[in-house]
Every structure is written in C-alpha cells, then in structure tokens.
C-alpha positions in Angstrom: 156.0 125.6 180.7 159.8 125.7 181.0 161.5 123.7 183.7 164.3 125.5 185.4 167.2 123.7 183.6 165.6 124.3 180.1 164.9 127.9 181.0 168.5 128.5 182.0 169.7 126.8 178.9 167.6 129.0 176.6 168.1 132.3 178.5 171.8 131.8 178.8 173.9 134.8 177.7 175.5 132.8 174.9 173.2 134.2 172.3 170.7 137.1 172.6 168.6 136.0 169.6 167.5 132.8 171.4 167.0 134.7 174.6 164.9 137.3 172.9 162.7 134.8 171.1 162.4 132.6 174.2 161.1 135.5 176.3 158.6 136.5 173.6 157.4 133.1 172.4 157.7 130.9 175.4 157.5 133.2 178.3 154.8 135.6 176.9 156.8 138.7 177.6 155.6 141.7 175.6 158.0 143.8 173.4 157.9 146.5 176.0 159.3 144.2 178.7 162.7 145.5 179.8 164.3 142.0 179.5 162.9 141.6 176.0 164.1 145.0 175.0 167.6 144.4 176.5 167.9 141.1 174.7 166.8 142.6 171.4 169.3 145.4 171.7 172.1 142.9 172.0 171.3 141.1 168.8 174.0 142.0 166.3 176.3 143.1 169.1 176.9 139.7 170.6 176.4 136.0 169.6 175.7 134.5 166.3 174.4 137.6 164.5 177.5 139.5 165.5 179.8 136.8 164.1 177.9 136.9 160.8 178.0 140.7 160.6 181.7 140.8 161.5 182.4 139.3 158.0 180.3 141.8 156.1 181.9 144.2 153.7 181.2 148.0 154.0 179.2 147.7 150.8 176.7 145.5 152.6 177.5 142.2 151.0 179.5 139.3 152.2 182.7 138.0 150.6 182.3 136.0 147.3 184.4 134.6 144.5 187.3 136.8 143.3 186.1 136.6 139.7 182.5 137.3 140.7 182.7 140.1 143.2 179.1 141.3 142.8 177.6 137.8 143.3 174.9 137.8 146.0 174.0 134.1 145.7 177.3 132.3 145.5 179.2 130.7 147.2 176.7 128.5 149.0 176.0 129.1 151.8 178.1 132.1 152.9 176.9 134.6 150.4 174.7 137.7 151.0 171.4 135.9 150.2 171.9 133.1 152.7 173.5 135.0 155.6 170.9 137.8 155.4 168.2 135.1 155.6 169.8 133.8 158.8 170.0 137.3 160.3 166.3 137.8 159.6 165.6 134.5 161.5 167.8 135.7 164.4 165.6 138.7 165.0 167.5 141.5 163.1 165.6 144.1 161.1 166.2 147.0 158.8 166.6 149.2 161.8 170.2 148.1 161.9 172.2 150.0 159.2 174.3 147.0 158.3 171.2 144.9 157.6 169.5 147.7 155.7 172.5 148.0 153.4 172.5 144.3 152.6 168.7 144.3 152.1 168.9 147.2 149.7 171.5 145.2 147.6 169.2 142.3 147.3 166.0 144.4 146.7 167.6 146.5 144.0 169.4 143.7 142.2 166.9 140.9 142.4 163.8 143.1 141.7 165.4 144.4 138.5 163.4 143.3 135.5 166.5 142.1 133.7 167.4 139.8 136.6 163.9 138.2 137.2 165.1 136.5 140.3 162.0 137.0 142.5 159.3 137.1 139.8 159.1 136.4 136.1 160.6 133.7 133.9 163.8 133.4 136.0 162.1 133.0 139.4 162.0 129.9 141.5 159.8 129.1 144.5 162.8 128.4 146.8 164.5 131.7 146.1 161.4 133.9 145.9 159.9 132.3 149.1 163.1 132.8 151.0 163.3 136.3 149.7 159.8 137.2 150.8 160.2 135.5 154.2 163.4 137.4 155.0 162.2 140.8 153.7 159.0 140.6 155.6 160.9 139.8 158.8 163.3 142.6 158.1 160.5 145.1 157.8 159.9 145.4 154.0 156.4 143.9 153.7 154.9 147.1 152.2 157.6 147.4 149.6 155.9 147.0 146.2 158.7 144.7 145.1 157.9 142.3 147.9 154.1 142.6 147.2 154.8 141.5 143.6 156.9 138.6 144.8 154.0 137.5 147.1 151.7 137.6 144.1 154.2 135.5 142.1 154.2 132.8 144.9 150.4 132.6 144.8 150.4 132.2 141.1 153.2 129.6 141.2 151.1 127.2 143.3 150.4 123.8 141.6 147.0 122.4 141.0 147.6 119.9 143.9 148.2 122.7 146.3 152.0 122.4 146.5 154.9 124.1 144.9 158.1 122.9 143.1 161.4 124.8 142.6 161.7 123.4 139.1 159.3 122.6 136.2 156.7 120.1 137.4 153.0 119.7 137.3 152.9 118.6 141.0 154.3 119.9 144.2 156.8 118.4 146.7 157.4 118.8 150.4 160.9 120.1 149.5 159.3 123.3 148.1 158.2 124.7 151.5 159.4 128.3 151.2 156.1 129.8 150.0 154.2 128.5 153.0 157.0 129.8 155.3 156.8 133.2 153.6 153.0 133.4 154.1 153.5 132.4 157.8 155.8 135.4 158.2 153.1 137.8 157.0 150.9 139.1 159.8 147.4 137.5 159.6 145.7 140.9 159.2 148.0 141.7 156.2 147.2 138.5 154.2 145.2 139.1 151.1 142.3 136.9 150.1 144.5 135.1 147.4 147.2 134.5 150.1 144.6 133.0 152.5 143.3 130.7 149.8 146.9 129.7 148.9 147.6 128.9 152.6 144.5 126.7 152.8 145.4 124.7 149.7 149.1 124.5 150.7 148.2 123.3 154.2 146.1 120.6 152.8 149.0 119.5 150.6 151.4 119.3 153.5 149.0 117.7 155.9 147.9 115.0 153.5 151.6 114.0 153.4 151.9 114.3 157.2 155.0 116.4 156.7 157.0 113.2 156.2 156.1 111.5 152.9 155.8 112.1 149.2 152.4 111.5 147.6 153.3 107.9 146.8 154.2 107.2 150.4 157.9 107.2 149.8 160.3 108.7 152.4 163.5 110.7 152.1 165.7 110.3 155.2 167.0 113.9 155.5 163.4 115.1 155.9 163.3 113.2 159.2 166.3 114.9 160.6 166.7 118.3 162.4 169.0 120.9 160.9 169.8 124.6 161.3 170.3 126.8 159.2 168.0 125.1 156.6 168.5 127.7 153.9 166.1 126.2 151.3 166.2 122.6 152.5 163.2 120.9 154.1 162.8 118.8 157.2 159.8 117.9 159.3 160.6 120.5 162.0 160.5 123.2 159.3 157.0 122.0 158.3 155.8 121.8 161.8 157.0 125.4 162.5 155.2 127.0 159.6 152.0 124.9 159.9 151.6 125.5 163.6 152.4 129.2 163.0 149.5 129.3 160.5 147.1 127.8 163.0 147.1 124.1 162.1 148.6 122.8 165.3 145.5 120.8 166.3 145.1 119.0 163.0 145.3 115.2 163.6 147.4 114.8 160.5 150.4 116.4 162.3 150.4 113.6 164.9 153.1 111.5 163.3 155.5 114.5 162.9 154.8 115.7 166.4 155.4 112.3 167.9 158.7 112.1 165.9 159.7 115.5 167.4 158.9 114.3 170.9 160.9 111.1 170.4 163.9 113.2 169.5 163.9 115.1 172.8 166.8 114.1 175.0 166.6 113.0 178.6 167.9 116.4 179.5 164.8 118.0 177.9 166.7 119.4 175.0 166.8 118.7 171.3 170.0 118.3 169.2 170.7 119.0 165.5 171.0 115.8 163.6 173.1 117.2 160.7 174.3 120.3 159.0 172.9 121.3 155.6 173.4 120.4 152.9 172.4 116.9 154.2 171.6 115.2 150.9 171.2 111.7 149.5 173.7 110.9 146.8 171.2 111.2 143.9 169.6 114.4 145.2 169.0 116.9 142.4 169.8 119.8 144.8 173.4 118.7 144.9 175.6 121.6 144.2 179.2 121.2 142.9 182.0 122.4 145.2 183.0 124.7 146.7 180.2 124.6 149.2 180.6 126.2 152.6 178.1 125.0 155.2 177.1 127.6 157.9 177.2 126.0 161.3 176.0 127.9 164.4 175.9 124.9 166.7 177.4 121.4 166.6 175.3 118.4 165.5 174.8 115.9 168.2 175.1 118.4 171.0 172.2 120.2 172.8 171.0 122.9 170.5 169.4 126.2 171.8 167.9 126.9 168.4 166.3 123.4 167.9 165.1 123.4 171.5 163.5 126.8 171.0 161.7 125.9 167.8 160.6 122.5 169.1 159.1 124.0 172.2 157.2 126.7 170.3 155.9 124.1 167.9 154.7 121.8 170.8 153.2 124.8 172.5 151.2 125.9 169.5 150.0 122.3 169.1 148.8 122.2 172.7 151.1 119.4 173.7 152.9 121.2 176.5 
C-alpha cells in the first residue's frame, strides 16, 4: 500500500510515534513485532512526546499562570489537559510514570463532585469527550470515573443524534468529541447504550457529509487539516472517527473522502493547512489571549501526522 518514498517518510527516525502507528496501522505489524516494540519503546524518549514531557513539572502538571499554579486547563493550549491529550494520541500510556502522574492529577481533580468537570452540571461535551478519549487510550477504561463520564456522554446526546458543547436543542459538527471517545473504546467493551449512541451519532454526521451544518451552510476551517486539534473540528477528524467506527463504505462520506484525496500533494503526502485555533472572526470558541498554539509540524510543509491519518482513513474506506 505504501510506495517507497512515502514509507521512508513515515518510518523516518524523526518521530517514533508516527513510526509506531505506521507499522501497526498501515503495515499490519503485530504488537509483538520487534520493530513495533522498538518504536513504541522510543516514544517519550525521542521526538514530539519527549519534547512535551521535557516541560513537565515533577508534580505531573505542565507550567501554568503564576497566579493559578494549580490550573490544569489554562493557558490554552499548553496546559496539562491539552498536552496529556496529545501524548495519548502519540501512543503513550499509563505505563510511563510521567504520564501516570499527569493522568492522576486530572482524574482526581476533575472527577471530584465539587468540580463537576466530566459529569454533572458543570460538564461540557468537548471537555468530557476529550477526557474519555485520552483516558481510554492511556489505559483507564475500567476506572469507574471514566465509566461515569461515558454514561454522561450518552445522556448528553441531542434528539437529532448530535451533541453541542453549550446549551442547545440541536447538535453541531463542532461537538465531535463524544464520537471520537466512543471510537477509542474497543468494540467488545462498548455497552448497548454506547452502541446506540454511536448509531445515532453516525447518522447525524453522515447526513451532513462531515462538511455542512443542517441548513447546508459551510464553515471554512472545517474544510482545512490541522494538528493538534484539541477540541476543534475539521473534516479529517470526522473521517478518522467514522472510519474507525466502521462507516468507511458509507456513500455519504464520498464528498469528504474526495476532498481528502484532492489535498494530497504530487509527492503523495498531505500538509497541514493551519494551526489551531483556526477560527472565523465571529466564532464563539474564540478565547481571549494569552493563547499558545501547540505546533508539532509547520503548516504548508509535508506532514507525517496528516499523511498517517489520511492513509489510514483511505485504507479503512477501501480507497487504497
């Protein structure tokens, strides 16, 4: 499936996370394969994960405002919440003591009944969905606090099958985190309510072809490729979780898949279009400064991460 130049590009020693995921997801190497094990062992010792962990304090959290030393959410997007989410995507788990310390901070703080960050009156789909997704990937699926957060995501689904991060009777493509969280749960571990929520959620996203709101309107940032996304949506995010959930052959993905194919460069690689937050001027997700974007690769240049995700999407969809 991989031509020689693309294979060399993805397996380059630059970052072991991309190498590890490429060997597993595109080359069909099992976890027991020596090359897979070697790449996995290097995550956190080299590359992007190492650079993120290098900034971590001994307590487990990342630096924050001087007047809010215990804040795990601000500043955006260099705080504990967002960087731990990236580490979970890069293949790190609770087996690394540094990751385990950071995860414990979030689990203890945000599962506290007085905080109500992941469930209850103070919860939001974007934060809870990201929390479930990262904690499942880190190895905390069986933790009762994560199970309660999963139940909250199911209960928060709107009547139209979507979700919204704020009060609304209808869903929006921008609230994608619940579906991505469900995709991170192994199929055999998905409860009946989760499976029903996935079916309804898939219908919601597929009806909108991953590109449009219900009224047919468009939002330009959704048509661009980014990484890290944090809690922002784009069409590649939608393609990734829907194909992971088994909807790769649905004809309603055709427009988004064709857009993805058009974005492939003549060198066979994909580029990041922008760094998040990539917002329209009137976007309600606008956050007052200071905001510190996290950039692992430069927009406009060949991206190992975007190429990896694009190829696994096209593979699941049977287009390569």
